[in-house]
N, C-alpha and C positions, 0 to 999 in steps of 0.2 A: 870226930867228924859226924855230921848229921847222917842218919840212916837214909839211904837212897830209897825212893818210892818203888813200889812194884811196877815192873815194866810190862805194860799191856798194849804195846803198840808195834807188834811184830810184823804187821802188814806193811809198815813203813820201812823197817830193816830189822835184821836179826844179828846176834852175836856170832862170831865165827867159832865153829866147833873146834875144840882142842886137837882132835884128830886131823882136821884140815890144816891147822897151823903147823902141826908136826910134819905133814906131807910137804907143805910148801917150803919150809925153812932151808933145806939143802940147795934150793934153786935160786936163792939169793946170793950165796957166797961160795958154794962147793961146785955145783953143776950150773955154772953161770954163762955158758957159751951162748952165742947168738944162733938160734935154731935155723937160721938161713945159711949158716956157714957149712962148708963141706968137710971140715976136719972133725976129730973125735969130740971136741968140746961142743960143737954145733950139733953133731949127731945125737949126743946124749940128751941135749935139750929138745931136739926134734922128736926123739923117741918118747920122751915124757909127754909131749903135747899130743902125740897120737894115741897114747894110752888114755889120756884124758878125754880125747874125742870119742873113743870107744865107750868110756863110762858114761858120758853124756848121751850118746846115741842109744845105749841100752836102756836108759831110764825112760825114754819116750818112744822106744820101738822104732828107731830110724836106722838108716845105714850110716856108717862112719863118714862116708864122703858127703853126706847131706848136712854136716855140722859146720857152721861158720862161727868163729869166736870174734866177739866184738867188745866194746867197752861196757855194754849194758843193754837193757831192753830199749831204752830211747834210741840208741844208735841202731839197734836191730829193726825197730819199727820204721825208722827213716829209710834204711837200706831196703827193707822189704817193699814198702809202699812206693817210695820214689823210684827205687831201682826197677821194680817190675813194670809200672806204668810207662816209664820212660823207655824201657826196653821193647814195649809192646804197643807203642802209640799207634802204630799202623793198624792195630786190630780193634781200637776203640778208645774212648776217652771218659768213661763213666765208672765211678767208684760208689759202692754202697757201704755205709757204716752206721753207727748207732750213736744217738745223742749222749749216751751215758759211757762212751768209751774213755779211756785214759786220755789226758790232754796231749800226750805225745802223738796219739793217733789223730785226734781232732785237729790239732795245730798243723800236722803234716798235710792232712786233707785240705785245710783252709789255705795253706801255701800253694798247693797244686791247683786250687781254684783260680789263683792269680796267674797261673801258666796255661789256662784254657781248659782244664779238666772240669768235668761236671761231677758233683758229689751229692748223693742223697743221704740225708741224715734221718734214720728211722726213729720213730717214737718207741717207747716201751710201755707195757701194761703196768698195773698198780704194783706188781712185784718186781719191776725192773727188767722184765723178760721181753725179748724180741718176739713179735707176732710173725709166725712163719708165713702166713698168707700175705701180709704186707711186704715182707721181704721178697717173696715170689713176684708180687705185683710190680715191685720196683725195678725188676730186671728188665733191661732193654737189649736191643741187638748191638749196642755199643758198651755194654757192661764188661769191664776188664777184671774187676777185683771186688771181692766181699771181705770186709774186715770187721770181725766181731770178737770181743774178748771172751775168754773161757770163764773166769770168775771176776765179778766186779770188785774192784779194789776198795770201794767205800762201803758196800752193803753186803758183799759176800755171796750173792745169788749166783748159781751156775746156769749158764745159757744152754739151750738145747743144741750143743755143738755138733753132734753127729748128724742131726737132722738138717742143720745149716750146711754142713759139709756135703751131704747128699744132694741138696738143692743146687749148690755150686757145681758139683761134679756132673750132675745131670744137664746142667746148662753150659758146660765147658767153660766155667769161670773159675779163676784162681781164688782160693780161700785162705786168707791170712788170719791167724789167731794170736793175739796177745795173751799168753798163758802164764804171765808173771806171777799171778796169785794162784795158780792152779798147780804148777809143777812142784812136786815135793809135798803138797798138801792133799792132793787127790791123785788117783791113778790116771795118767794121761798117756794115750796111745794114738800117734798120728795116723796110723793106718786104719784103725777102727773108726776114728772120727773124721776120716776123709780130709784131713788137714794138708794143705799144700806148702804153707809156710807158718812157722810158729817161733815165738821168742820168749825168753825169760832171763832173769838176772841172778847172779851168784849170791848177792847179799840178802835175798829173800828167803834163802833155804840154808842158812848157816854156812855160807861160803863167803869169800872176800868180796868187797866192794870193787867196782872198776872192771868187772868182767861179766860178760853175757853171752848169749847164744842166739843165733838165728838158724833155725832148721829150714832148709829149702830143698824141695824135691829136685832130684838130679836133672830132670828135663826142663826146668824153669830157667829163663835167662834174665839176669839183672844187670843194670848199669851200676857200677860201684860208686860210692860216695867219695871215697879216697883213691887217688892214683899214686902209685909208688912202685915198690919192688916186686909186686905181683903175688904177695902172700895170700893165703886162703883162696887158692885157685883164681887169683886175679881180682877177687872181690873186696879185699881189704888190705891195701898196702901199708906197710909199717912194720917195725920190729916186733916180734912176738913177745908178749908179756908172760913168759913162761911160769913164774911162780903163781900168778893168779890163775892161769889156765889149769895148772896142776891142782890148785886148791878147788876150783870149780868141779873138776873131774872127781876129786876125792869126795866132795860134798854129794855129788850125784851117786857115787858108788855106795855111800852110807845110806842114802835115802832108798836106793834099790833094795837093800837088805832090811830096812827098818820101817818102811812106810806104813805097813799095816798096824804095827805097834804104835807109831806116831799118830795115826788117824784116830785110834782108840783113845789115846791119852788126850788128844785135842778135844774130841767129843765129850769126854768126861769133864774137862775144864769148862767147856762151853755150857754144858747142861747145868753144872754147879752154879755158874753165875746167872744163867737164865732164871733158875729157880729162886736165887737170891733177890734179883731185881723185881721179879713179879710178886714174890711172897711178901717183900717189904714195901710194895706199892711205890717203888722208885721210878719204874718206867715199864713200857710195853715192849716185848721182844718182837722184832719185825721179821716178816718173811718166814715164819715157822712152817708154813704149809707148801713151801716149794723147796727144791733142792738147793742146799747151801754148802759152801766150803766149811769144813769143821773149825777152821782157825779164826773166822771173823764173826763177831756178834754185833748186830745193829739194834740199838735201843732208842725208842722215842721216850724221852723223860716226861714225867707227868706235870711237874710243877715249876721247872726253871729252864732257861735256855742253856745250851750245851757249853758254851764258853764259861758261863757263871758256874755251872756244876763242876767242870773240870778244874777251874781255878780253886774252888772250894776243896776239892779232893786232891790237890796237887802234891800234898805231903804223903798221901797214901798210895796213889798210883798215877801212871801216865797213860793217857789214851788219846784218841783223836776226835775232833768234831766233824770230820768229813769236809771241812772247808779247804779250798785250794789256796796255797800260799805262793804267790808269784811276784818276784821282785820286792819282797817285803810288804806287799799290799795284799791283805786278806780279803778274798771275795767269796761270795756265797757259793756253796757247792753246785756245780752244773748237774751232778747226778741227783741231788735232792730237788733241784729246780724241775728237772725232767719228771720226777715222781710226785711233784706238787707237795713235797714235805716241808714242814716248818724248820726253824733253826734250832730245834730242841732234840736233835739226833746226835748220838755219840757212837763211835766205832771202837770196840774193844777187840784186840787181836792178840793171838797167842803165838 
């Protein structure tokens, strides 16, 4: 068999840690009960879910009761944004977000515009960062929600989350943060950052696919997306996916103990590649003078477009162009368009 290329697209997905697989295995065939059942089989599964809930909560400094398990960040985003504004429509109809957010946030906001909600899409500066003065100026007496991602999934810059959280808190506005590219890569604390709701996915941090988290402060009301058996305090009906929940919990437990070492290793890899690309005049490293997550490296190539470069290097390594692929139609990245960047950017991620 041909040797597989080096995998440098971890911002897209990650392999499952062997320790996570080991933790999950018994819940497929041995501890298989329905966690909503009252007998011993169900209680075993329910106990495992509550352990996982505690493991997740500890990683982001939340209360166990504030953790809701979902199928992934996309569902969490929809539940957070739709659920909150629909539950609080009597208090206002205005949402503030950013043009460089993940498509799941932007598409949800676009949908809500068709239902009569107003949305302000903020510009970013040349480094992809929100301008706090513009955010403050966009707030009106009908603003219900501010939605800003922690780490941009294409370029890796870290937004001034605690400052945004303070602004939202001072104006009595709910602050939702998509932290899918932050949790597990940098230290995230929902209390320090004044975050009211936050989401992330298991498969971005060496956990399984198909499982995610919505953190929601206890005092917030949401309208559920799914109605059913009343699981997750009535916010997500449906049978618990115990193996995946256990796997996510184990991944979070591992990160809690190993994150400082992981950050150091990620920075070492990133710095090594930065030096290589610049020393060999392949491309320019972007955003070096602002805070970046340690696992994402954005490079502007010197002499060719990104697709051409990655095709040329396909046998050596896999990476991303930053383009969005929707329904098999590749379109230019909305993030790069907002930054007025050309098509010669690549994203390398560890």
